[in-house]
LUMSEVO-683554 format. One record per residue (C-alpha): residue in three letters; x, y, z. Coordinates in nm, 3 decimals, decimal comma, always signed. Last residue first. Example, Ala and Ser with C-alpha at 12.3 -4.5 7.8 and 13.67 -1.06 7.14 Angstrom:
<sites>
(site SER (+1,367 -0,106 +0,714));
(site ALA (+1,230 -0,450 +0,780));
</sites>
This chain:
<sites>
(site PHE (+4,985 +8,111 +1,902));
(site PRO (+4,884 +8,101 +1,545));
(site LEU (+4,627 +7,812 +1,605));
(site GLU (+4,698 +7,489 +1,422));
(site SER (+4,759 +7,279 +1,716));
(site PHE (+4,427 +7,387 +1,859));
(site SER (+4,230 +7,239 +1,554));
(site LEU (+4,421 +6,935 +1,563));
(site GLN (+4,341 +6,867 +1,912));
(site LYS (+3,968 +6,934 +1,853));
(site VAL (+3,966 +6,713 +1,536));
(site SER (+4,102 +6,417 +1,718));
(site LYS (+3,889 +6,468 +1,994));
(site SER (+3,595 +6,445 +1,781));
(site THR (+3,727 +6,140 +1,622));
(site ASN (+3,775 +5,957 +1,939));
(site ASN (+3,431 +6,046 +2,041));
(site LYS (+3,269 +5,922 +1,699));
(site ILE (+3,487 +5,588 +1,713));
(site GLN (+3,385 +5,530 +2,081));
(site SER (+2,990 +5,574 +1,971));
(site LEU (+3,027 +5,367 +1,666));
(site PHE (+3,180 +5,085 +1,898));
(site VAL (+2,908 +5,134 +2,163));
(site GLY (+2,657 +5,108 +1,890));
(site GLY (+2,789 +4,795 +1,716));
(site ILE (+2,799 +4,625 +2,068));
(site LEU (+2,428 +4,696 +2,126));
(site PHE (+2,321 +4,592 +1,794));
(site LEU (+2,520 +4,280 +1,828));
(site THR (+2,370 +4,196 +2,147));
(site GLY (+2,037 +4,251 +1,985));
(site VAL (+2,099 +3,991 +1,706));
(site ILE (+2,227 +3,730 +1,958));
(site ILE (+1,913 +3,775 +2,210));
(site ALA (+1,668 +3,762 +1,897));
(site TRP (+1,853 +3,449 +1,750));
(site PHE (+1,809 +3,264 +2,096));
(site ILE (+1,453 +3,376 +2,119));
(site ARG (+1,408 +3,221 +1,765));
(site ARG (+1,576 +2,909 +1,872));
(site SER (+1,359 +2,881 +2,190));
(site LYS (+1,034 +2,925 +1,988));
(site PRO (+1,121 +2,668 +1,739));
(site GLN (+1,216 +2,783 +1,401));
(site THR (+0,930 +2,801 +1,094));
(site VAL (+0,880 +2,628 +0,780));
(site ILE (+0,575 +2,704 +0,579));
(site PRO (+0,493 +2,402 +0,378));
(site THR (+0,454 +2,461 -0,011));
(site LYS (+0,111 +2,317 -0,102));
(site THR (+0,093 +2,025 -0,346));
(site GLY (+0,026 +1,795 -0,068));
(site GLU (-0,291 +1,970 +0,023));
(site ILE (-0,438 +1,912 -0,310));
(site GLU (-0,333 +1,574 -0,298));
(site ASN (-0,501 +1,500 +0,021));
(site LYS (-0,832 +1,664 -0,062));
(site LEU (-0,863 +1,474 -0,392));
(site ILE (-0,813 +1,151 -0,190));
(site LYS (-1,039 +1,271 +0,093));
(site LYS (-1,328 +1,352 -0,173));
(site LEU (-1,267 +1,020 -0,350));
(site ALA (-1,331 +0,843 -0,023));
(site GLY (-1,642 +1,056 +0,036));
(site VAL (-1,799 +1,014 -0,305));
(site ILE (-1,743 +0,614 -0,275));
(site GLU (-1,912 +0,607 +0,062));
(site VAL (-2,217 +0,801 -0,099));
(site TYR (-2,227 +0,540 -0,370));
(site ALA (-2,246 +0,269 -0,080));
(site GLU (-2,527 +0,480 +0,110));
(site GLU (-2,735 +0,487 -0,217));
(site GLN (-2,690 +0,110 -0,243));
(site ASN (-2,787 +0,042 +0,125));
(site LYS (-3,124 +0,236 +0,090));
(site THR (-3,199 +0,069 -0,235));
(site SER (-3,130 -0,280 -0,079));
(site SER (-2,813 -0,441 -0,117));
(site GLY (-2,716 -0,706 -0,383));
(site THR (-2,642 -0,408 -0,650));
(site ILE (-2,367 -0,252 -0,423));
(site ALA (-2,152 -0,572 -0,369));
(site GLN (-2,070 -0,610 -0,003));
(site LYS (-1,689 -0,563 +0,079));
(site SER (-1,827 -0,364 +0,383));
(site SER (-1,567 -0,095 +0,276));
(site PRO (-1,781 -0,021 -0,023));
(site LEU (-1,521 +0,012 -0,187));
(site PRO (-1,232 -0,191 -0,224));
(site GLN (-0,887 -0,192 -0,043));
(site ARG (-0,636 -0,358 -0,267));
(site ILE (-0,439 -0,666 -0,258));
(site LYS (-0,726 -0,880 -0,365));
(site LEU (-0,749 -0,696 -0,699));
(site PHE (-0,439 -0,796 -0,902));
(site SER (-0,418 -1,148 -0,770));
(site ASP (-0,780 -1,219 -0,860));
(site ASP (-0,932 -1,431 -0,632));
(site GLU (-1,042 -1,175 -0,401));
(site TRP (-1,277 -1,084 -0,680));
(site ALA (-1,543 -1,359 -0,628));
(site TYR (-1,808 -1,165 -0,787));
(site PRO (-2,135 -1,009 -0,654));
(site ARG (-2,208 -0,690 -0,866));
(site LEU (-2,093 -0,355 -0,830));
(site LEU (-1,789 -0,381 -0,594));
(site VAL (-1,591 -0,066 -0,686));
(site PRO (-1,212 -0,177 -0,698));
(site ILE (-0,989 +0,121 -0,655));
(site VAL (-0,677 +0,148 -0,823));
(site LYS (-0,455 +0,448 -0,731));
(site THR (-0,194 +0,521 -1,031));
(site ASN (+0,175 +0,547 -0,915));
(site PRO (+0,249 +0,207 -0,966));
(site GLN (+0,173 +0,249 -1,316));
(site GLN (+0,326 -0,079 -1,524));
(site GLN (+0,059 -0,302 -1,327));
(site LEU (-0,204 -0,066 -1,458));
(site GLN (-0,117 -0,182 -1,816));
(site ALA (-0,161 -0,530 -1,760));
(site LYS (-0,477 -0,488 -1,564));
(site LEU (-0,638 -0,263 -1,849));
(site LYS (-0,524 -0,540 -2,110));
(site VAL (-0,690 -0,816 -1,911));
(site TYR (-1,007 -0,601 -1,824));
(site ASP (-1,043 -0,560 -2,194));
(site GLU (-1,073 -0,945 -2,268));
(site SER (-1,373 -0,935 -2,067));
(site ALA (-1,457 -1,190 -1,796));
(site MET (-1,397 -0,937 -1,512));
(site PHE (-1,642 -0,674 -1,652));
(site ASP (-1,937 -0,903 -1,707));
(site SER (-1,879 -1,071 -1,388));
(site SER (-1,881 -0,740 -1,198));
(site ILE (-1,642 -0,502 -1,063));
(site MET (-1,668 -0,121 -1,147));
(site LEU (-1,274 -0,058 -1,160));
(site LEU (-1,208 +0,312 -1,051));
(site ALA (-0,866 +0,433 -1,150));
(site ILE (-0,684 +0,732 -0,987));
(site ASP (-0,401 +0,920 -1,112));
(site ALA (-0,448 +0,859 -1,463));
(site ASN (-0,231 +0,980 -1,739));
(site LYS (-0,167 +0,616 -1,881));
(site LEU (-0,524 +0,545 -1,847));
(site GLN (-0,627 +0,833 -2,077));
(site ASP (-0,363 +0,730 -2,329));
(site GLN (-0,455 +0,381 -2,351));
(site ILE (-0,815 +0,473 -2,360));
(site ILE (-0,734 +0,686 -2,658));
(site ASP (-0,485 +0,451 -2,829));
(site GLU (-0,771 +0,172 -2,797));
(site TYR (-1,042 +0,384 -2,948));
(site GLN (-0,865 +0,526 -3,250));
(site ASP (-1,132 +0,781 -3,343));
(site GLY (-1,287 +0,752 -3,697));
(site GLY (-1,638 +0,820 -3,591));
(site LEU (-1,608 +1,035 -3,286));
(site LEU (-1,573 +0,937 -2,925));
(site LYS (-1,796 +1,112 -2,675));
(site LYS (-1,989 +0,799 -2,601));
(site THR (-1,663 +0,646 -2,445));
(site HIS (-1,674 +0,893 -2,164));
(site TRP (-1,502 +1,191 -2,005));
(site ILE (-1,619 +1,406 -1,732));
(site ASP (-1,479 +1,733 -1,639));
(site LEU (-1,410 +1,776 -1,269));
(site SER (-1,431 +2,130 -1,134));
(site TYR (-1,307 +2,013 -0,796));
(site GLN (-1,616 +2,127 -0,577));
(site GLU (-1,858 +2,130 -0,854));
(site LEU (-1,750 +1,801 -1,002));
(site LEU (-1,726 +1,645 -0,647));
(site VAL (-2,084 +1,728 -0,573));
(site GLU (-2,189 +1,575 -0,939));
(site LEU (-2,027 +1,254 -0,835));
(site HIS (-2,347 +1,105 -0,717));
(site ALA (-2,481 +1,140 -1,050));
(site LEU (-2,160 +0,981 -1,202));
(site LEU (-2,208 +0,712 -0,994));
(site THR (-2,608 +0,653 -1,103));
(site SER (-2,524 +0,690 -1,454));
(site LEU (-2,219 +0,410 -1,383));
(site SER (-2,486 +0,183 -1,243));
(site GLY (-2,710 +0,199 -1,553));
(site GLU (-2,424 +0,134 -1,780));
(site ASP (-2,360 -0,208 -1,599));
(site GLU (-2,413 -0,427 -1,913));
(site PRO (-2,176 -0,220 -2,124));
(site ALA (-1,892 -0,340 -1,865));
(site HIS (-1,709 -0,057 -1,650));
(site ALA (-1,413 +0,138 -1,639));
(site ILE (-1,356 +0,462 -1,459));
(site PHE (-1,022 +0,677 -1,465));
(site ILE (-1,002 +0,968 -1,250));
(site ARG (-0,756 +1,251 -1,350));
(site THR (-0,645 +1,494 -1,115));
(site ASN (-0,484 +1,839 -1,282));
(site LYS (-0,241 +1,925 -1,029));
(site THR (-0,299 +2,308 -1,072));
(site ASN (-0,696 +2,233 -1,057));
(site ASP (-0,917 +2,158 -1,383));
(site SER (-0,966 +1,805 -1,259));
(site MET (-1,000 +1,542 -1,530));
(site ALA (-1,243 +1,254 -1,483));
(site VAL (-1,208 +0,960 -1,737));
(site ALA (-1,489 +0,720 -1,832));
(site PHE (-1,447 +0,380 -1,970));
(site ILE (-1,680 +0,134 -2,144));
(site LEU (-1,586 -0,218 -2,195));
(site MET (-1,582 -0,423 -2,503));
</sites>
């Protein structure tokens, strides 16, 4: 049975990150979550994992619901993960969710490029080298790269929710300024002419009504 974790953002868009891994890779998940702490602070992410399930919870129903609402799915690739029956179910559901961004995280060496579902996706680390097959220093750098990639995605999503400010080109603004100014000028002359004509009419009427 695979173990999953879901990160839910408290911002307006409520970004959800679904993380799946094999039980054998729980230590690597803990390391990843430690690196994600900086994102938890910046984006107010709330991490959920299967250890929070209570007795009597419908495991499969909850996992399917969490995956259905996920914006991003992180798949921690290893031989144990890929050989599991749960991965088959997970892949089948994700194939029906084109809007969920799937990111393979190359945790342990595996021929992931032979998997039709994974080979069309850009994995992390970008070097395509398994994290655990590297030196301790390179492993830490790989986790930092994952955090950076997620940060970029989250930032783009937040920027995408902002309403763009539509402005007119400078030449068009000048054109309309001239038009409006001209209309005000014409209106002023017209009103002045009406005022003068009205004043003359009043004077003529007053003189005609005099008793002589």
